[in-house]
N, CA, C and O atoms as CSV, one atom per row, in Angstrom:
chain,resi,resn,atom,element,x,y,z
A,1,MET,N,N,133.830,-90.094,-72.187
A,1,MET,CA,C,134.115,-88.685,-71.985
A,1,MET,C,C,135.604,-88.454,-72.173
A,1,MET,O,O,136.412,-89.327,-71.856
A,2,VAL,N,N,135.976,-87.288,-72.684
A,2,VAL,CA,C,137.374,-86.958,-72.916
A,2,VAL,C,C,137.947,-86.101,-71.798
A,2,VAL,O,O,139.070,-85.609,-71.910
A,3,PHE,N,N,137.201,-85.920,-70.737
A,3,PHE,CA,C,137.636,-85.098,-69.629
A,3,PHE,C,C,137.494,-85.886,-68.337
A,3,PHE,O,O,136.831,-86.922,-68.303
A,4,PHE,N,N,138.105,-85.402,-67.298
A,4,PHE,CA,C,137.987,-86.039,-65.994
A,4,PHE,C,C,136.870,-85.347,-65.223
A,4,PHE,O,O,136.939,-84.149,-64.947
A,5,ALA,N,N,135.864,-86.097,-64.887
A,5,ALA,CA,C,134.711,-85.516,-64.184
A,5,ALA,C,C,135.103,-85.179,-62.750
A,5,ALA,O,O,135.119,-86.051,-61.881
A,6,SER,N,N,135.418,-83.913,-62.510
A,6,SER,CA,C,135.890,-83.486,-61.199
A,6,SER,C,C,134.813,-82.779,-60.379
A,6,SER,O,O,135.002,-82.548,-59.185
A,7,HIS,N,N,133.681,-82.431,-61.008
A,7,HIS,CA,C,132.627,-81.695,-60.332
A,7,HIS,C,C,131.252,-82.244,-60.714
A,7,HIS,O,O,131.049,-82.732,-61.825
A,8,THR,N,N,130.332,-82.155,-59.787
A,8,THR,CA,C,128.923,-82.419,-60.076
A,8,THR,C,C,128.242,-81.062,-60.144
A,8,THR,O,O,128.360,-80.259,-59.218
A,9,ILE,N,N,127.528,-80.800,-61.241
A,9,ILE,CA,C,126.954,-79.473,-61.444
A,9,ILE,C,C,125.428,-79.516,-61.490
A,9,ILE,O,O,124.821,-80.538,-61.810
A,10,THR,N,N,124.835,-78.378,-61.160
A,10,THR,CA,C,123.411,-78.133,-61.327
A,10,THR,C,C,123.280,-76.964,-62.291
A,10,THR,O,O,123.926,-75.933,-62.106
A,11,ILE,N,N,122.454,-77.114,-63.312
A,11,ILE,CA,C,122.253,-76.060,-64.294
A,11,ILE,C,C,120.969,-75.316,-63.957
A,11,ILE,O,O,119.916,-75.925,-63.769
A,12,ARG,N,N,121.068,-73.984,-63.883
A,12,ARG,CA,C,119.918,-73.144,-63.586
A,12,ARG,C,C,119.645,-72.262,-64.803
A,12,ARG,O,O,120.563,-71.689,-65.389
A,13,ARG,N,N,118.357,-72.164,-65.173
A,13,ARG,CA,C,117.964,-71.404,-66.369
A,13,ARG,C,C,116.915,-70.371,-65.998
A,13,ARG,O,O,116.061,-70.612,-65.145
A,14,LEU,N,N,116.990,-69.206,-66.657
A,14,LEU,CA,C,116.040,-68.123,-66.421
A,14,LEU,C,C,114.678,-68.522,-66.982
A,14,LEU,O,O,114.551,-68.833,-68.166
A,15,ARG,N,N,113.666,-68.509,-66.122
A,15,ARG,CA,C,112.312,-68.929,-66.498
A,15,ARG,C,C,111.311,-67.842,-66.112
A,15,ARG,O,O,111.555,-67.073,-65.183
A,16,PRO,N,N,110.179,-67.778,-66.829
A,16,PRO,CA,C,109.124,-66.825,-66.446
A,16,PRO,C,C,108.615,-67.130,-65.033
A,16,PRO,O,O,108.430,-68.289,-64.662
A,17,TYR,N,N,108.398,-66.082,-64.265
A,17,TYR,CA,C,107.881,-66.210,-62.900
A,17,TYR,C,C,106.836,-65.120,-62.732
A,17,TYR,O,O,107.173,-63.960,-62.497
A,18,GLY,N,N,105.586,-65.486,-62.850
A,18,GLY,CA,C,104.520,-64.497,-62.802
A,18,GLY,C,C,104.339,-63.835,-64.162
A,18,GLY,O,O,104.828,-64.337,-65.174
A,19,ALA,N,N,103.647,-62.724,-64.181
A,19,ALA,CA,C,103.307,-62.060,-65.439
A,19,ALA,C,C,104.489,-61.345,-66.080
A,19,ALA,O,O,104.675,-61.436,-67.293
A,20,ILE,N,N,105.295,-60.634,-65.285
A,20,ILE,CA,C,106.368,-59.835,-65.877
A,20,ILE,C,C,107.738,-60.108,-65.264
A,20,ILE,O,O,108.705,-59.428,-65.609
A,21,GLU,N,N,107.845,-61.061,-64.387
A,21,GLU,CA,C,109.104,-61.343,-63.717
A,21,GLU,C,C,109.726,-62.628,-64.246
A,21,GLU,O,O,109.046,-63.478,-64.822
A,22,GLN,N,N,111.037,-62.747,-64.037
A,22,GLN,CA,C,111.759,-63.969,-64.370
A,22,GLN,C,C,112.627,-64.352,-63.185
A,22,GLN,O,O,113.050,-63.502,-62.402
A,23,ASN,N,N,112.884,-65.653,-63.068
A,23,ASN,CA,C,113.648,-66.161,-61.948
A,23,ASN,C,C,114.450,-67.366,-62.419
A,23,ASN,O,O,113.984,-68.118,-63.275
A,24,TYR,N,N,115.654,-67.563,-61.872
A,24,TYR,CA,C,116.431,-68.755,-62.199
A,24,TYR,C,C,115.892,-69.943,-61.421
A,24,TYR,O,O,115.628,-69.845,-60.223
A,25,SER,N,N,115.732,-71.067,-62.114
A,25,SER,CA,C,115.299,-72.285,-61.440
A,25,SER,C,C,116.162,-73.439,-61.936
A,25,SER,O,O,116.654,-73.418,-63.064
A,26,ALA,N,N,116.340,-74.444,-61.084
A,26,ALA,CA,C,117.152,-75.608,-61.440
A,26,ALA,C,C,116.483,-76.345,-62.585
A,26,ALA,O,O,115.318,-76.734,-62.500
A,27,THR,N,N,117.239,-76.531,-63.657
A,27,THR,CA,C,116.726,-77.202,-64.844
A,27,THR,C,C,117.239,-78.625,-64.911
A,27,THR,O,O,116.473,-79.559,-65.149
A,28,PHE,N,N,118.513,-78.787,-64.704
A,28,PHE,CA,C,119.151,-80.104,-64.735
A,28,PHE,C,C,120.046,-80.220,-63.517
A,28,PHE,O,O,120.689,-79.247,-63.124
A,29,THR,N,N,120.095,-81.392,-62.919
A,29,THR,CA,C,120.919,-81.582,-61.734
A,29,THR,C,C,121.805,-82.812,-61.890
A,29,THR,O,O,121.513,-83.712,-62.677
A,30,ALA,N,N,122.868,-82.830,-61.141
A,30,ALA,CA,C,123.762,-83.979,-60.995
A,30,ALA,C,C,124.426,-84.424,-62.300
A,30,ALA,O,O,124.529,-85.620,-62.572
A,31,TYR,N,N,124.869,-83.471,-63.094
A,31,TYR,CA,C,125.689,-83.792,-64.266
A,31,TYR,C,C,127.154,-83.716,-63.890
A,31,TYR,O,O,127.542,-82.953,-63.005
A,32,GLN,N,N,127.962,-84.511,-64.566
A,32,GLN,CA,C,129.401,-84.526,-64.312
A,32,GLN,C,C,130.101,-83.545,-65.251
A,32,GLN,O,O,129.762,-83.454,-66.431
A,33,ALA,N,N,131.073,-82.818,-64.722
A,33,ALA,CA,C,131.825,-81.844,-65.507
A,33,ALA,C,C,133.231,-81.728,-64.954
A,33,ALA,O,O,133.509,-82.130,-63.824
A,34,ASP,N,N,134.111,-81.172,-65.768
A,34,ASP,CA,C,135.471,-80.855,-65.326
A,34,ASP,C,C,135.606,-79.342,-65.383
A,34,ASP,O,O,135.522,-78.755,-66.462
A,35,ILE,N,N,135.814,-78.707,-64.244
A,35,ILE,CA,C,135.948,-77.252,-64.159
A,35,ILE,C,C,137.355,-76.928,-63.672
A,35,ILE,O,O,137.778,-77.383,-62.610
A,36,GLN,N,N,138.072,-76.135,-64.466
A,36,GLN,CA,C,139.450,-75.764,-64.141
A,36,GLN,C,C,139.619,-74.255,-64.335
A,36,GLN,O,O,138.960,-73.678,-65.200
A,37,PRO,N,N,140.489,-73.599,-63.548
A,37,PRO,CA,C,140.762,-72.171,-63.772
A,37,PRO,C,C,141.362,-71.960,-65.163
A,37,PRO,O,O,142.179,-72.759,-65.619
A,38,SER,N,N,140.958,-70.892,-65.827
A,38,SER,CA,C,141.494,-70.580,-67.149
A,38,SER,C,C,142.947,-70.116,-67.031
A,38,SER,O,O,143.349,-69.548,-66.015
A,39,GLU,N,N,143.719,-70.364,-68.075
A,39,GLU,CA,C,145.101,-69.899,-68.122
A,39,GLU,C,C,145.121,-68.379,-68.236
A,39,GLU,O,O,144.193,-67.784,-68.784
A,40,ALA,N,N,146.168,-67.754,-67.723
A,40,ALA,CA,C,146.262,-66.294,-67.719
A,40,ALA,C,C,146.208,-65.708,-69.124
A,40,ALA,O,O,145.603,-64.654,-69.319
A,41,THR,N,N,146.824,-66.362,-70.111
A,41,THR,CA,C,146.800,-65.828,-71.475
A,41,THR,C,C,145.392,-65.852,-72.051
A,41,THR,O,O,145.002,-64.929,-72.766
A,42,ARG,N,N,144.633,-66.882,-71.751
A,42,ARG,CA,C,143.249,-66.966,-72.238
A,42,ARG,C,C,142.384,-65.904,-71.557
A,42,ARG,O,O,141.496,-65.330,-72.187
A,43,VAL,N,N,142.637,-65.647,-70.288
A,43,VAL,CA,C,141.884,-64.621,-69.565
A,43,VAL,C,C,142.139,-63.259,-70.188
A,43,VAL,O,O,141.209,-62.470,-70.356
A,44,GLU,N,N,143.392,-62.974,-70.534
A,44,GLU,CA,C,143.729,-61.692,-71.161
A,44,GLU,C,C,143.049,-61.546,-72.517
A,44,GLU,O,O,142.579,-60.459,-72.853
A,45,GLN,N,N,142.987,-62.611,-73.294
A,45,GLN,CA,C,142.376,-62.564,-74.622
A,45,GLN,C,C,140.876,-62.285,-74.550
A,45,GLN,O,O,140.319,-61.628,-75.430
A,46,SER,N,N,140.236,-62.778,-73.517
A,46,SER,CA,C,138.784,-62.609,-73.410
A,46,SER,C,C,138.390,-61.384,-72.599
A,46,SER,O,O,137.204,-61.084,-72.462
A,47,GLY,N,N,139.372,-60.677,-72.062
A,47,GLY,CA,C,139.070,-59.468,-71.304
A,47,GLY,C,C,138.518,-59.738,-69.922
A,47,GLY,O,O,137.856,-58.877,-69.343
A,48,GLY,N,N,138.776,-60.913,-69.385
A,48,GLY,CA,C,138.271,-61.269,-68.061
A,48,GLY,C,C,139.251,-60.929,-66.959
A,48,GLY,O,O,140.277,-60.290,-67.194
A,49,ARG,N,N,138.921,-61.364,-65.752
A,49,ARG,CA,C,139.793,-61.143,-64.601
A,49,ARG,C,C,140.371,-62.471,-64.161
A,49,ARG,O,O,139.671,-63.483,-64.119
A,50,VAL,N,N,141.650,-62.464,-63.833
A,50,VAL,CA,C,142.317,-63.679,-63.370
A,50,VAL,C,C,141.625,-64.164,-62.102
A,50,VAL,O,O,141.363,-63.376,-61.193
A,51,GLY,N,N,141.330,-65.455,-62.040
A,51,GLY,CA,C,140.669,-66.033,-60.880
A,51,GLY,C,C,139.160,-66.038,-60.971
A,51,GLY,O,O,138.489,-66.572,-60.088
A,52,HIS,N,N,138.608,-65.446,-62.037
A,52,HIS,CA,C,137.157,-65.416,-62.185
A,52,HIS,C,C,136.674,-66.167,-63.410
A,52,HIS,O,O,135.484,-66.464,-63.513
A,53,LEU,N,N,137.569,-66.484,-64.350
A,53,LEU,CA,C,137.190,-67.247,-65.527
A,53,LEU,C,C,137.637,-68.693,-65.382
A,53,LEU,O,O,138.736,-68.975,-64.906
A,54,TYR,N,N,136.763,-69.605,-65.802
A,54,TYR,CA,C,137.027,-71.035,-65.682
A,54,TYR,C,C,136.708,-71.734,-66.992
A,54,TYR,O,O,135.805,-71.325,-67.723
A,55,ASP,N,N,137.452,-72.788,-67.281
A,55,ASP,CA,C,137.181,-73.663,-68.419
A,55,ASP,C,C,136.410,-74.862,-67.900
A,55,ASP,O,O,136.714,-75.391,-66.831
A,56,CYS,N,N,135.410,-75.289,-68.660
A,56,CYS,CA,C,134.576,-76.406,-68.251
A,56,CYS,C,C,134.365,-77.328,-69.444
A,56,CYS,O,O,134.135,-76.855,-70.557
A,57,TRP,N,N,134.439,-78.627,-69.227
A,57,TRP,CA,C,134.166,-79.619,-70.256
A,57,TRP,C,C,133.030,-80.503,-69.770
A,57,TRP,O,O,133.050,-81.008,-68.647
A,58,ILE,N,N,132.029,-80.681,-70.643
A,58,ILE,CA,C,130.869,-81.519,-70.319
A,58,ILE,C,C,130.522,-82.374,-71.526
A,58,ILE,O,O,131.000,-82.127,-72.634
A,59,ASP,N,N,129.692,-83.372,-71.306
A,59,ASP,CA,C,129.208,-84.211,-72.393
A,59,ASP,C,C,128.341,-83.371,-73.323
A,59,ASP,O,O,127.585,-82.518,-72.859
A,60,SER,N,N,128.443,-83.602,-74.629
A,60,SER,CA,C,127.708,-82.776,-75.599
A,60,SER,C,C,126.197,-82.980,-75.541
A,60,SER,O,O,125.454,-82.166,-76.088
A,61,SER,N,N,125.728,-84.032,-74.899
A,61,SER,CA,C,124.282,-84.269,-74.805
A,61,SER,C,C,123.610,-83.380,-73.757
A,61,SER,O,O,122.382,-83.329,-73.693
A,62,ILE,N,N,124.389,-82.686,-72.943
A,62,ILE,CA,C,123.838,-81.818,-71.905
A,62,ILE,C,C,123.424,-80.491,-72.528
A,62,ILE,O,O,124.215,-79.845,-73.216
A,63,ASP,N,N,122.180,-80.087,-72.282
A,63,ASP,CA,C,121.636,-78.843,-72.837
A,63,ASP,C,C,122.068,-77.673,-71.965
A,63,ASP,O,O,121.387,-77.320,-71.002
A,64,LEU,N,N,123.204,-77.074,-72.311
A,64,LEU,CA,C,123.730,-75.919,-71.588
A,64,LEU,C,C,123.805,-74.761,-72.573
A,64,LEU,O,O,124.301,-74.922,-73.688
A,65,ARG,N,N,123.311,-73.588,-72.164
A,65,ARG,CA,C,123.237,-72.432,-73.062
A,65,ARG,C,C,123.909,-71.218,-72.444
A,65,ARG,O,O,124.058,-71.123,-71.226
A,66,GLU,N,N,124.312,-70.291,-73.306
A,66,GLU,CA,C,124.840,-69.024,-72.814
A,66,GLU,C,C,123.770,-68.336,-71.983
A,66,GLU,O,O,122.598,-68.327,-72.361
A,67,GLY,N,N,124.164,-67.761,-70.855
A,67,GLY,CA,C,123.215,-67.099,-69.966
A,67,GLY,C,C,122.734,-67.983,-68.831
A,67,GLY,O,O,122.189,-67.479,-67.849
A,68,ASP,N,N,122.924,-69.302,-68.945
A,68,ASP,CA,C,122.563,-70.200,-67.848
A,68,ASP,C,C,123.522,-69.979,-66.682
A,68,ASP,O,O,124.570,-69.352,-66.836
A,69,GLN,N,N,123.155,-70.495,-65.531
A,69,GLN,CA,C,124.041,-70.504,-64.374
A,69,GLN,C,C,124.371,-71.937,-64.022
A,69,GLN,O,O,123.554,-72.839,-64.207
A,70,VAL,N,N,125.574,-72.141,-63.511
A,70,VAL,CA,C,126.030,-73.460,-63.097
A,70,VAL,C,C,126.428,-73.368,-61.627
A,70,VAL,O,O,127.216,-72.503,-61.245
A,71,ASP,N,N,125.882,-74.260,-60.807
A,71,ASP,CA,C,126.247,-74.351,-59.396
A,71,ASP,C,C,127.079,-75.605,-59.193
A,71,ASP,O,O,126.731,-76.676,-59.691
A,72,SER,N,N,128.183,-75.474,-58.457
A,72,SER,CA,C,129.028,-76.616,-58.154
A,72,SER,C,C,129.815,-76.348,-56.883
A,72,SER,O,O,130.490,-75.325,-56.768
A,73,ASN,N,N,129.731,-77.254,-55.944
A,73,ASN,CA,C,130.493,-77.170,-54.693
A,73,ASN,C,C,130.320,-75.825,-53.986
A,73,ASN,O,O,131.287,-75.275,-53.458
A,74,GLY,N,N,129.109,-75.300,-53.974
A,74,GLY,CA,C,128.846,-74.054,-53.279
A,74,GLY,C,C,129.240,-72.808,-54.054
A,74,GLY,O,O,129.139,-71.706,-53.516
A,75,LYS,N,N,129.677,-72.939,-55.278
A,75,LYS,CA,C,130.042,-71.794,-56.110
A,75,LYS,C,C,129.039,-71.662,-57.254
A,75,LYS,O,O,128.489,-72.656,-57.728
A,76,ARG,N,N,128.811,-70.428,-57.687
A,76,ARG,CA,C,127.907,-70.176,-58.803
A,76,ARG,C,C,128.693,-69.516,-59.931
A,76,ARG,O,O,129.476,-68.591,-59.712
A,77,TYR,N,N,128.463,-70.017,-61.139
A,77,TYR,CA,C,129.133,-69.508,-62.332
A,77,TYR,C,C,128.083,-69.105,-63.360
A,77,TYR,O,O,126.994,-69.678,-63.408
A,78,SER,N,N,128.417,-68.122,-64.174
A,78,SER,CA,C,127.580,-67.719,-65.301
A,78,SER,C,C,128.216,-68.278,-66.578
A,78,SER,O,O,129.432,-68.200,-66.751
A,79,VAL,N,N,127.398,-68.840,-67.467
A,79,VAL,CA,C,127.902,-69.421,-68.713
A,79,VAL,C,C,128.103,-68.298,-69.724
A,79,VAL,O,O,127.149,-67.618,-70.102
A,80,LYS,N,N,129.353,-68.105,-70.163
A,80,LYS,CA,C,129.693,-67.051,-71.114
A,80,LYS,C,C,129.758,-67.557,-72.542
A,80,LYS,O,O,129.454,-66.808,-73.471
A,81,SER,N,N,130.147,-68.815,-72.742
A,81,SER,CA,C,130.306,-69.351,-74.093
A,81,SER,C,C,130.189,-70.865,-74.053
A,81,SER,O,O,130.642,-71.506,-73.104
A,82,VAL,N,N,129.574,-71.439,-75.095
A,82,VAL,CA,C,129.453,-72.892,-75.226
A,82,VAL,C,C,129.879,-73.264,-76.646
A,82,VAL,O,O,129.318,-72.760,-77.620
A,83,SER,N,N,130.872,-74.148,-76.760
A,83,SER,CA,C,131.338,-74.639,-78.060
A,83,SER,C,C,131.249,-76.156,-78.058
A,83,SER,O,O,131.766,-76.817,-77.157
A,84,SER,N,N,130.589,-76.703,-79.075
A,84,SER,CA,C,130.438,-78.163,-79.164
A,84,SER,C,C,131.458,-78.741,-80.139
A,84,SER,O,O,131.728,-78.162,-81.191
A,85,TYR,N,N,132.016,-79.886,-79.776
A,85,TYR,CA,C,132.961,-80.604,-80.623
A,85,TYR,C,C,132.388,-81.987,-80.872
A,85,TYR,O,O,132.330,-82.822,-79.970
A,86,GLU,N,N,131.967,-82.217,-82.104
A,86,GLU,CA,C,131.326,-83.479,-82.454
A,86,GLU,C,C,131.999,-84.077,-83.680
A,86,GLU,O,O,132.336,-83.362,-84.624
A,87,GLY,N,N,132.192,-85.384,-83.661
A,87,GLY,CA,C,132.730,-86.088,-84.813
A,87,GLY,C,C,134.153,-85.721,-85.152
A,87,GLY,O,O,134.542,-85.770,-86.319
A,88,SER,N,N,134.938,-85.354,-84.160
A,88,SER,CA,C,136.309,-84.946,-84.429
A,88,SER,C,C,137.306,-86.054,-84.110
A,88,SER,O,O,138.480,-85.779,-83.858
A,89,GLY,N,N,136.856,-87.279,-84.119
A,89,GLY,CA,C,137.751,-88.392,-83.846
A,89,GLY,C,C,137.898,-88.702,-82.373
A,89,GLY,O,O,138.554,-89.674,-82.000
A,90,ILE,N,N,137.289,-87.878,-81.529
A,90,ILE,CA,C,137.282,-88.134,-80.087
A,90,ILE,C,C,135.822,-88.146,-79.655
A,90,ILE,O,O,134.933,-87.846,-80.453
A,91,LEU,N,N,135.582,-88.479,-78.442
A,91,LEU,CA,C,134.206,-88.479,-77.959
A,91,LEU,C,C,133.633,-87.073,-77.972
A,91,LEU,O,O,134.333,-86.107,-77.671
A,92,ASP,N,N,132.370,-86.962,-78.318
A,92,ASP,CA,C,131.708,-85.662,-78.379
A,92,ASP,C,C,131.716,-84.997,-77.007
A,92,ASP,O,O,131.491,-85.645,-75.985
A,93,HIS,N,N,131.981,-83.687,-77.003
A,93,HIS,CA,C,131.977,-82.941,-75.755
A,93,HIS,C,C,131.713,-81.471,-76.045
A,93,HIS,O,O,131.775,-81.040,-77.197
A,94,SER,N,N,131.423,-80.711,-75.016
A,94,SER,CA,C,131.243,-79.271,-75.127
A,94,SER,C,C,132.277,-78.588,-74.248
A,94,SER,O,O,132.550,-79.018,-73.128
A,95,TYR,N,N,132.843,-77.517,-74.781
A,95,TYR,CA,C,133.783,-76.686,-74.043
A,95,TYR,C,C,133.045,-75.420,-73.647
A,95,TYR,O,O,132.464,-74.744,-74.496
A,96,VAL,N,N,133.067,-75.095,-72.358
A,96,VAL,CA,C,132.278,-73.984,-71.823
A,96,VAL,C,C,133.202,-73.024,-71.084
A,96,VAL,O,O,134.097,-73.452,-70.355
A,97,ILE,N,N,132.982,-71.725,-71.277
A,97,ILE,CA,C,133.695,-70.718,-70.500
A,97,ILE,C,C,132.739,-70.216,-69.434
A,97,ILE,O,O,131.628,-69.778,-69.733
A,98,LEU,N,N,133.183,-70.284,-68.186
A,98,LEU,CA,C,132.374,-69.874,-67.038
A,98,LEU,C,C,133.005,-68.664,-66.362
A,98,LEU,O,O,134.224,-68.494,-66.380
A,99,GLU,N,N,132.164,-67.827,-65.767
A,99,GLU,CA,C,132.650,-66.698,-64.970
A,99,GLU,C,C,132.070,-66.819,-63.569
A,99,GLU,O,O,130.859,-66.974,-63.406
A,100,ALA,N,N,132.927,-66.749,-62.561
A,100,ALA,CA,C,132.478,-66.845,-61.175
A,100,ALA,C,C,131.568,-65.671,-60.837
A,100,ALA,O,O,131.863,-64.534,-61.205
A,101,GLN,N,N,130.468,-65.934,-60.140
A,101,GLN,CA,C,129.493,-64.903,-59.810
A,101,GLN,C,C,129.609,-64.368,-58.385
A,101,GLN,O,O,128.998,-63.355,-58.044
A,102,ASP,N,N,130.377,-65.036,-57.575
A,102,ASP,CA,C,130.531,-64.560,-56.200
A,102,ASP,C,C,131.983,-64.158,-55.970
A,102,ASP,O,O,132.839,-64.403,-56.820
A,103,GLY,N,N,132.253,-63.560,-54.860
A,103,GLY,CA,C,133.606,-63.128,-54.532
A,103,GLY,C,C,134.501,-64.255,-54.054
A,103,GLY,O,O,135.684,-64.027,-53.798
A,104,ASN,N,N,133.971,-65.468,-53.925
A,104,ASN,CA,C,134.738,-66.597,-53.394
A,104,ASN,C,C,135.233,-67.490,-54.509
A,104,ASN,O,O,134.984,-68.695,-54.477
A,105,SER,N,N,135.913,-66.955,-55.477
A,105,SER,CA,C,136.355,-67.747,-56.620
A,105,SER,C,C,137.558,-68.545,-56.345
A,105,SER,O,O,138.039,-69.261,-57.224
């Protein structure tokens, strides 16, 4: 891995629940990730709020998609963007932009 695994995450995905309802359920658990607050300039470029956007690096083999939720250390994040980096001379990884979903960012 090209990042320091600082967090253990659980990935939650929207799944059908009944005939017309959907609900988030845990899809993958106990993956290692590095989650860091985004720099102020990057937050301004993406139109986010300071303290609510986070950068995340994970192994590229992890199936993480836009719209998923990530739980880590009692915090919940929404996945805004996933970019994969493969075959670039370093170990394969995915760069993810997360947005905090609760007021305790």
